[in-house]
PDB file of N, CA, C, O and CB in Angstrom:
ATOM      1  N   UNK A   1       0.836  -1.208   0.023  1.00  0.00           N
ATOM      2  CA  UNK A   1      -0.005   0.032   0.040  1.00  0.00           C
ATOM      3  C   UNK A   1       0.871   1.230  -0.027  1.00  0.00           C
ATOM      4  O   UNK A   1       1.988   1.228   0.491  1.00  0.00           O
ATOM      5  CB  UNK A   1      -0.895   0.113   1.306  1.00  0.00           C
ATOM      6  N   UNK A   2       0.382   2.247  -0.656  1.00  0.00           N
ATOM      7  CA  UNK A   2       1.102   3.546  -0.567  1.00  0.00           C
ATOM      8  C   UNK A   2       0.259   4.625  -0.027  1.00  0.00           C
ATOM      9  O   UNK A   2      -0.965   4.495  -0.015  1.00  0.00           O
ATOM     10  CB  UNK A   2       1.613   3.970  -1.900  1.00  0.00           C
ATOM     11  N   UNK A   3       0.861   5.724   0.439  1.00  0.00           N
ATOM     12  CA  UNK A   3       0.054   6.782   0.988  1.00  0.00           C
ATOM     13  C   UNK A   3      -0.423   6.426   2.392  1.00  0.00           C
ATOM     14  O   UNK A   3       0.348   5.921   3.207  1.00  0.00           O
ATOM     15  CB  UNK A   3      -1.126   7.068   0.078  1.00  0.00           C
ATOM     16  N   UNK A   4      -1.642   6.679   2.657  1.00  0.00           N
ATOM     17  CA  UNK A   4      -2.239   6.358   3.955  1.00  0.00           C
ATOM     18  C   UNK A   4      -2.714   4.932   3.982  1.00  0.00           C
ATOM     19  O   UNK A   4      -3.600   4.574   3.207  1.00  0.00           O
ATOM     20  CB  UNK A   4      -3.396   7.297   4.271  1.00  0.00           C
ATOM     21  N   UNK A   5      -2.173   4.114   4.826  1.00  0.00           N
ATOM     22  CA  UNK A   5      -2.634   2.736   4.916  1.00  0.00           C
ATOM     23  C   UNK A   5      -3.870   2.679   5.850  1.00  0.00           C
ATOM     24  O   UNK A   5      -3.984   3.375   6.860  1.00  0.00           O
ATOM     25  CB  UNK A   5      -1.481   1.798   5.438  1.00  0.00           C
ATOM     26  N   UNK A   6      -4.769   1.795   5.420  1.00  0.00           N
ATOM     27  CA  UNK A   6      -5.995   1.652   6.227  1.00  0.00           C
ATOM     28  C   UNK A   6      -5.640   0.710   7.379  1.00  0.00           C
ATOM     29  O   UNK A   6      -5.019  -0.334   7.185  1.00  0.00           O
ATOM     30  CB  UNK A   6      -7.230   1.091   5.361  1.00  0.00           C
ATOM     31  N   UNK A   7      -6.059   1.117   8.595  1.00  0.00           N
ATOM     32  CA  UNK A   7      -5.723   0.389   9.806  1.00  0.00           C
ATOM     33  C   UNK A   7      -6.780  -0.639  10.336  1.00  0.00           C
ATOM     34  O   UNK A   7      -6.575  -1.345  11.324  1.00  0.00           O
ATOM     35  CB  UNK A   7      -5.460   1.382  10.856  1.00  0.00           C
ATOM     36  N   UNK A   8      -7.914  -0.660   9.600  1.00  0.00           N
ATOM     37  CA  UNK A   8      -8.945  -1.575   9.992  1.00  0.00           C
ATOM     38  C   UNK A   8      -9.501  -1.296  11.378  1.00  0.00           C
ATOM     39  O   UNK A   8     -10.168  -2.167  11.937  1.00  0.00           O
ATOM     40  CB  UNK A   8      -8.427  -2.953   9.930  1.00  0.00           C
ATOM     41  N   UNK A   9      -9.265  -0.138  11.957  1.00  0.00           N
ATOM     42  CA  UNK A   9      -9.770   0.179  13.274  1.00  0.00           C
ATOM     43  C   UNK A   9      -8.950  -0.330  14.413  1.00  0.00           C
ATOM     44  O   UNK A   9      -9.344  -0.181  15.570  1.00  0.00           O
ATOM     45  CB  UNK A   9     -11.101  -0.329  13.407  1.00  0.00           C
ATOM     46  N   UNK A  10      -7.797  -0.940  14.121  1.00  0.00           N
ATOM     47  CA  UNK A  10      -6.962  -1.543  15.217  1.00  0.00           C
ATOM     48  C   UNK A  10      -5.688  -0.792  15.336  1.00  0.00           C
ATOM     49  O   UNK A  10      -4.638  -1.403  15.537  1.00  0.00           O
ATOM     50  CB  UNK A  10      -6.655  -3.047  14.963  1.00  0.00           C
ATOM     51  N   UNK A  11      -5.723   0.549  15.219  1.00  0.00           N
ATOM     52  CA  UNK A  11      -4.547   1.369  15.310  1.00  0.00           C
ATOM     53  C   UNK A  11      -4.122   1.509  16.770  1.00  0.00           C
ATOM     54  O   UNK A  11      -4.895   2.074  17.544  1.00  0.00           O
ATOM     55  CB  UNK A  11      -4.799   2.736  14.680  1.00  0.00           C
ATOM     56  N   UNK A  12      -2.970   1.043  17.199  1.00  0.00           N
ATOM     57  CA  UNK A  12      -2.578   1.128  18.587  1.00  0.00           C
ATOM     58  C   UNK A  12      -2.153   2.551  19.024  1.00  0.00           C
ATOM     59  O   UNK A  12      -1.974   2.806  20.215  1.00  0.00           O
ATOM     60  CB  UNK A  12      -1.455   0.163  18.835  1.00  0.00           C
ATOM     61  N   UNK A  13      -2.003   3.418  18.109  1.00  0.00           N
ATOM     62  CA  UNK A  13      -1.640   4.823  18.420  1.00  0.00           C
ATOM     63  C   UNK A  13      -2.866   5.514  18.985  1.00  0.00           C
ATOM     64  O   UNK A  13      -3.920   5.493  18.349  1.00  0.00           O
ATOM     65  CB  UNK A  13      -1.108   5.588  17.141  1.00  0.00           C
ATOM     66  N   UNK A  14      -2.769   6.115  20.136  1.00  0.00           N
ATOM     67  CA  UNK A  14      -3.888   6.774  20.777  1.00  0.00           C
ATOM     68  C   UNK A  14      -5.092   5.804  20.991  1.00  0.00           C
ATOM     69  O   UNK A  14      -6.243   6.192  20.796  1.00  0.00           O
ATOM     70  CB  UNK A  14      -4.316   7.983  19.930  1.00  0.00           C
ATOM     71  N   UNK A  15      -4.816   4.598  21.376  1.00  0.00           N
ATOM     72  CA  UNK A  15      -5.764   3.563  21.517  1.00  0.00           C
ATOM     73  C   UNK A  15      -6.949   3.916  22.419  1.00  0.00           C
ATOM     74  O   UNK A  15      -8.071   3.522  22.101  1.00  0.00           O
ATOM     75  CB  UNK A  15      -5.089   2.383  22.019  1.00  0.00           C
ATOM     76  N   UNK A  16      -6.761   4.623  23.502  1.00  0.00           N
ATOM     77  CA  UNK A  16      -7.824   4.913  24.433  1.00  0.00           C
ATOM     78  C   UNK A  16      -8.490   6.204  24.184  1.00  0.00           C
ATOM     79  O   UNK A  16      -9.318   6.613  24.997  1.00  0.00           O
ATOM     80  CB  UNK A  16      -7.326   4.896  25.782  1.00  0.00           C
ATOM     81  N   UNK A  17      -8.190   6.896  23.100  1.00  0.00           N
ATOM     82  CA  UNK A  17      -8.871   8.172  22.774  1.00  0.00           C
ATOM     83  C   UNK A  17     -10.188   7.874  22.154  1.00  0.00           C
ATOM     84  O   UNK A  17     -10.288   7.018  21.276  1.00  0.00           O
ATOM     85  CB  UNK A  17      -8.028   9.052  21.825  1.00  0.00           C
ATOM     86  N   UNK A  18     -11.259   8.598  22.613  1.00  0.00           N
ATOM     87  CA  UNK A  18     -12.547   8.362  22.018  1.00  0.00           C
ATOM     88  C   UNK A  18     -12.568   8.584  20.481  1.00  0.00           C
ATOM     89  O   UNK A  18     -11.836   9.422  19.953  1.00  0.00           O
ATOM     90  CB  UNK A  18     -13.556   9.253  22.681  1.00  0.00           C
ATOM     91  N   UNK A  19     -13.400   7.836  19.808  1.00  0.00           N
ATOM     92  CA  UNK A  19     -13.457   7.939  18.339  1.00  0.00           C
ATOM     93  C   UNK A  19     -13.869   9.368  17.869  1.00  0.00           C
ATOM     94  O   UNK A  19     -14.845   9.931  18.364  1.00  0.00           O
ATOM     95  CB  UNK A  19     -14.461   6.888  17.781  1.00  0.00           C
ATOM     96  N   UNK A  20     -13.127   9.915  16.938  1.00  0.00           N
ATOM     97  CA  UNK A  20     -13.374  11.278  16.475  1.00  0.00           C
ATOM     98  C   UNK A  20     -14.694  11.494  15.764  1.00  0.00           C
ATOM     99  O   UNK A  20     -15.255  12.588  15.818  1.00  0.00           O
ATOM    100  CB  UNK A  20     -12.294  11.681  15.580  1.00  0.00           C
ATOM    101  N   UNK A  21     -15.197  10.469  15.099  1.00  0.00           N
ATOM    102  CA  UNK A  21     -16.421  10.647  14.339  1.00  0.00           C
ATOM    103  C   UNK A  21     -17.631  10.873  15.172  1.00  0.00           C
ATOM    104  O   UNK A  21     -18.688  11.257  14.671  1.00  0.00           O
ATOM    105  CB  UNK A  21     -16.650   9.495  13.491  1.00  0.00           C
ATOM    106  N   UNK A  22     -17.480  10.630  16.487  1.00  0.00           N
ATOM    107  CA  UNK A  22     -18.616  10.884  17.436  1.00  0.00           C
ATOM    108  C   UNK A  22     -18.540  12.255  18.051  1.00  0.00           C
ATOM    109  O   UNK A  22     -19.467  12.663  18.750  1.00  0.00           O
ATOM    110  CB  UNK A  22     -18.634   9.837  18.562  1.00  0.00           C
ATOM    111  N   UNK A  23     -17.490  12.968  17.820  1.00  0.00           N
ATOM    112  CA  UNK A  23     -17.259  14.339  18.457  1.00  0.00           C
ATOM    113  C   UNK A  23     -17.634  15.400  17.492  1.00  0.00           C
ATOM    114  O   UNK A  23     -17.725  15.171  16.286  1.00  0.00           O
ATOM    115  CB  UNK A  23     -15.761  14.554  18.897  1.00  0.00           C
ATOM    116  N   UNK A  24     -17.855  16.573  18.031  1.00  0.00           N
ATOM    117  CA  UNK A  24     -18.158  17.753  17.161  1.00  0.00           C
ATOM    118  C   UNK A  24     -16.950  18.269  16.489  1.00  0.00           C
ATOM    119  O   UNK A  24     -17.074  18.960  15.478  1.00  0.00           O
ATOM    120  CB  UNK A  24     -18.784  18.875  17.950  1.00  0.00           C
ATOM    121  N   UNK A  25     -15.722  17.968  17.005  1.00  0.00           N
ATOM    122  CA  UNK A  25     -14.486  18.278  16.371  1.00  0.00           C
ATOM    123  C   UNK A  25     -13.535  17.102  16.408  1.00  0.00           C
ATOM    124  O   UNK A  25     -12.846  16.869  17.401  1.00  0.00           O
ATOM    125  CB  UNK A  25     -13.870  19.469  17.010  1.00  0.00           C
ATOM    126  N   UNK A  26     -13.508  16.384  15.339  1.00  0.00           N
ATOM    127  CA  UNK A  26     -12.778  15.101  15.255  1.00  0.00           C
ATOM    128  C   UNK A  26     -11.286  15.293  15.295  1.00  0.00           C
ATOM    129  O   UNK A  26     -10.574  14.319  15.537  1.00  0.00           O
ATOM    130  CB  UNK A  26     -13.151  14.358  13.988  1.00  0.00           C
ATOM    131  N   UNK A  27     -10.775  16.448  15.080  1.00  0.00           N
ATOM    132  CA  UNK A  27      -9.335  16.659  14.938  1.00  0.00           C
ATOM    133  C   UNK A  27      -8.634  17.079  16.217  1.00  0.00           C
ATOM    134  O   UNK A  27      -7.407  17.187  16.229  1.00  0.00           O
ATOM    135  CB  UNK A  27      -9.089  17.684  13.900  1.00  0.00           C
ATOM    136  N   UNK A  28      -9.373  17.321  17.300  1.00  0.00           N
ATOM    137  CA  UNK A  28      -8.758  17.756  18.527  1.00  0.00           C
ATOM    138  C   UNK A  28      -9.138  16.792  19.676  1.00  0.00           C
ATOM    139  O   UNK A  28     -10.296  16.699  20.082  1.00  0.00           O
ATOM    140  CB  UNK A  28      -9.183  19.209  18.851  1.00  0.00           C
ATOM    141  N   UNK A  29      -8.122  16.091  20.171  1.00  0.00           N
ATOM    142  CA  UNK A  29      -8.340  15.055  21.228  1.00  0.00           C
ATOM    143  C   UNK A  29      -9.022  15.584  22.466  1.00  0.00           C
ATOM    144  O   UNK A  29      -9.875  14.913  23.047  1.00  0.00           O
ATOM    145  CB  UNK A  29      -7.023  14.444  21.638  1.00  0.00           C
ATOM    146  N   UNK A  30      -8.636  16.830  22.890  1.00  0.00           N
ATOM    147  CA  UNK A  30      -9.236  17.385  24.093  1.00  0.00           C
ATOM    148  C   UNK A  30     -10.766  17.540  23.975  1.00  0.00           C
ATOM    149  O   UNK A  30     -11.500  17.380  24.950  1.00  0.00           O
ATOM    150  CB  UNK A  30      -8.604  18.730  24.400  1.00  0.00           C
ATOM    151  N   UNK A  31     -11.230  17.866  22.720  1.00  0.00           N
ATOM    152  CA  UNK A  31     -12.678  18.003  22.496  1.00  0.00           C
ATOM    153  C   UNK A  31     -13.293  16.639  22.628  1.00  0.00           C
ATOM    154  O   UNK A  31     -14.337  16.502  23.266  1.00  0.00           O
ATOM    155  CB  UNK A  31     -13.001  18.627  21.099  1.00  0.00           C
ATOM    156  N   UNK A  32     -12.676  15.601  22.036  1.00  0.00           N
ATOM    157  CA  UNK A  32     -13.195  14.236  22.117  1.00  0.00           C
ATOM    158  C   UNK A  32     -13.380  13.794  23.587  1.00  0.00           C
ATOM    159  O   UNK A  32     -14.419  13.274  23.993  1.00  0.00           O
ATOM    160  CB  UNK A  32     -12.242  13.265  21.382  1.00  0.00           C
ATOM    161  N   UNK A  33     -12.303  14.037  24.348  1.00  0.00           N
ATOM    162  CA  UNK A  33     -12.351  13.577  25.726  1.00  0.00           C
ATOM    163  C   UNK A  33     -13.408  14.368  26.521  1.00  0.00           C
ATOM    164  O   UNK A  33     -14.201  13.779  27.256  1.00  0.00           O
ATOM    165  CB  UNK A  33     -10.958  13.716  26.384  1.00  0.00           C
ATOM    166  N   UNK A  34     -13.414  15.655  26.375  1.00  0.00           N
ATOM    167  CA  UNK A  34     -14.417  16.506  27.096  1.00  0.00           C
ATOM    168  C   UNK A  34     -15.860  16.082  26.768  1.00  0.00           C
ATOM    169  O   UNK A  34     -16.702  16.007  27.662  1.00  0.00           O
ATOM    170  CB  UNK A  34     -14.222  18.018  26.720  1.00  0.00           C
ATOM    171  N   UNK A  35     -16.138  15.807  25.489  1.00  0.00           N
ATOM    172  CA  UNK A  35     -17.460  15.459  25.088  1.00  0.00           C
ATOM    173  C   UNK A  35     -17.805  14.000  25.532  1.00  0.00           C
ATOM    174  O   UNK A  35     -18.961  13.708  25.838  1.00  0.00           O
ATOM    175  CB  UNK A  35     -17.594  15.628  23.566  1.00  0.00           C
ATOM    176  N   UNK A  36     -16.831  13.126  25.562  1.00  0.00           N
ATOM    177  CA  UNK A  36     -17.071  11.790  26.028  1.00  0.00           C
ATOM    178  C   UNK A  36     -17.375  11.792  27.509  1.00  0.00           C
ATOM    179  O   UNK A  36     -18.300  11.116  27.959  1.00  0.00           O
ATOM    180  CB  UNK A  36     -15.890  10.906  25.729  1.00  0.00           C
ATOM    181  N   UNK A  37     -16.584  12.563  28.287  1.00  0.00           N
ATOM    182  CA  UNK A  37     -16.877  12.715  29.717  1.00  0.00           C
ATOM    183  C   UNK A  37     -18.283  13.255  29.985  1.00  0.00           C
ATOM    184  O   UNK A  37     -18.996  12.765  30.860  1.00  0.00           O
ATOM    185  CB  UNK A  37     -15.857  13.634  30.353  1.00  0.00           C
ATOM    186  N   UNK A  38     -18.659  14.263  29.223  1.00  0.00           N
ATOM    187  CA  UNK A  38     -20.015  14.878  29.373  1.00  0.00           C
ATOM    188  C   UNK A  38     -21.073  13.810  29.063  1.00  0.00           C
ATOM    189  O   UNK A  38     -22.079  13.718  29.766  1.00  0.00           O
ATOM    190  CB  UNK A  38     -20.195  16.142  28.402  1.00  0.00           C
ATOM    191  N   UNK A  39     -20.854  13.013  28.027  1.00  0.00           N
ATOM    192  CA  UNK A  39     -21.837  11.971  27.652  1.00  0.00           C
ATOM    193  C   UNK A  39     -21.938  10.934  28.756  1.00  0.00           C
ATOM    194  O   UNK A  39     -23.051  10.515  29.073  1.00  0.00           O
ATOM    195  CB  UNK A  39     -21.443  11.287  26.309  1.00  0.00           C
ATOM    196  N   UNK A  40     -20.834  10.492  29.364  1.00  0.00           N
ATOM    197  CA  UNK A  40     -20.864   9.519  30.440  1.00  0.00           C
ATOM    198  C   UNK A  40     -21.571  10.095  31.629  1.00  0.00           C
ATOM    199  O   UNK A  40     -22.377   9.403  32.250  1.00  0.00           O
ATOM    200  CB  UNK A  40     -19.464   9.078  30.819  1.00  0.00           C
ATOM    201  N   UNK A  41     -21.301  11.351  31.978  1.00  0.00           N
ATOM    202  CA  UNK A  41     -21.972  11.981  33.101  1.00  0.00           C
ATOM    203  C   UNK A  41     -23.453  12.094  32.876  1.00  0.00           C
ATOM    204  O   UNK A  41     -24.237  11.859  33.796  1.00  0.00           O
ATOM    205  CB  UNK A  41     -21.397  13.336  33.360  1.00  0.00           C
ATOM    206  N   UNK A  42     -23.869  12.457  31.646  1.00  0.00           N
ATOM    207  CA  UNK A  42     -25.330  12.521  31.338  1.00  0.00           C
ATOM    208  C   UNK A  42     -25.976  11.186  31.398  1.00  0.00           C
ATOM    209  O   UNK A  42     -27.125  11.083  31.827  1.00  0.00           O
ATOM    210  CB  UNK A  42     -25.574  13.112  29.971  1.00  0.00           C
ATOM    211  N   UNK A  43     -25.286  10.143  30.984  1.00  0.00           N
ATOM    212  CA  UNK A  43     -25.894   8.773  31.059  1.00  0.00           C
ATOM    213  C   UNK A  43     -25.990   8.353  32.492  1.00  0.00           C
ATOM    214  O   UNK A  43     -26.997   7.764  32.884  1.00  0.00           O
ATOM    215  CB  UNK A  43     -25.063   7.719  30.255  1.00  0.00           C
ATOM    216  N   UNK A  44     -24.966   8.633  33.315  1.00  0.00           N
ATOM    217  CA  UNK A  44     -25.020   8.307  34.721  1.00  0.00           C
ATOM    218  C   UNK A  44     -26.155   9.052  35.396  1.00  0.00           C
ATOM    219  O   UNK A  44     -26.843   8.485  36.246  1.00  0.00           O
ATOM    220  CB  UNK A  44     -23.698   8.629  35.394  1.00  0.00           C
ATOM    221  N   UNK A  45     -26.373  10.345  35.027  1.00  0.00           N
ATOM    222  CA  UNK A  45     -27.423  11.156  35.655  1.00  0.00           C
ATOM    223  C   UNK A  45     -28.817  10.559  35.264  1.00  0.00           C
ATOM    224  O   UNK A  45     -29.787  10.732  36.002  1.00  0.00           O
ATOM    225  CB  UNK A  45     -27.299  12.688  35.199  1.00  0.00           C
ATOM    226  N   UNK A  46     -28.901   9.884  34.144  1.00  0.00           N
ATOM    227  CA  UNK A  46     -30.138   9.283  33.684  1.00  0.00           C
ATOM    228  C   UNK A  46     -30.320   7.907  34.283  1.00  0.00           C
ATOM    229  O   UNK A  46     -31.316   7.241  34.000  1.00  0.00           O
ATOM    230  CB  UNK A  46     -30.164   9.204  32.171  1.00  0.00           C
ATOM    231  N   UNK A  47     -29.367   7.455  35.119  1.00  0.00           N
ATOM    232  CA  UNK A  47     -29.470   6.157  35.772  1.00  0.00           C
ATOM    233  C   UNK A  47     -28.935   4.997  34.944  1.00  0.00           C
ATOM    234  O   UNK A  47     -29.222   3.836  35.238  1.00  0.00           O
ATOM    235  CB  UNK A  47     -30.884   5.893  36.115  1.00  0.00           C
ATOM    236  N   UNK A  48     -28.174   5.300  33.934  1.00  0.00           N
ATOM    237  CA  UNK A  48     -27.566   4.263  33.056  1.00  0.00           C
ATOM    238  C   UNK A  48     -26.099   4.091  33.396  1.00  0.00           C
ATOM    239  O   UNK A  48     -25.378   5.045  33.687  1.00  0.00           O
ATOM    240  CB  UNK A  48     -27.721   4.639  31.548  1.00  0.00           C
ATOM    241  N   UNK A  49     -25.690   2.838  33.347  1.00  0.00           N
ATOM    242  CA  UNK A  49     -24.265   2.532  33.586  1.00  0.00           C
ATOM    243  C   UNK A  49     -23.521   2.542  32.277  1.00  0.00           C
ATOM    244  O   UNK A  49     -24.133   2.359  31.225  1.00  0.00           O
ATOM    245  CB  UNK A  49     -24.091   1.162  34.287  1.00  0.00           C
ATOM    246  N   UNK A  50     -22.234   2.748  32.303  1.00  0.00           N
ATOM    247  CA  UNK A  50     -21.414   2.796  31.094  1.00  0.00           C
ATOM    248  C   UNK A  50     -20.213   1.824  31.311  1.00  0.00           C
ATOM    249  O   UNK A  50     -19.495   1.908  32.307  1.00  0.00           O
ATOM    250  CB  UNK A  50     -20.919   4.298  30.786  1.00  0.00           C
ATOM    251  N   UNK A  51     -20.041   0.942  30.373  1.00  0.00           N
ATOM    252  CA  UNK A  51     -18.907  -0.022  30.370  1.00  0.00           C
ATOM    253  C   UNK A  51     -17.986   0.424  29.198  1.00  0.00           C
ATOM    254  O   UNK A  51     -18.400   0.497  28.041  1.00  0.00           O
ATOM    255  CB  UNK A  51     -19.420  -1.583  30.191  1.00  0.00           C
ATOM    256  N   UNK A  52     -16.742   0.711  29.560  1.00  0.00           N
ATOM    257  CA  UNK A  52     -15.800   1.095  28.548  1.00  0.00           C
ATOM    258  C   UNK A  52     -14.647   0.118  28.469  1.00  0.00           C
ATOM    259  O   UNK A  52     -13.743   0.294  27.652  1.00  0.00           O
ATOM    260  CB  UNK A  52     -15.295   2.478  28.810  1.00  0.00           C
TER     261      UNK A  52
END
């Protein structure tokens, strides 16, 4: 392969970083983390558990 190789979703680089396609700004990790934390807090407030 040349150029950007497809990683099939198993890229070990930044493995624990939330997926960018679910964030409002996919290119900044701090936005991903902040929005993921807000989502987990909202789910907990609604009485739902989260397994990560």
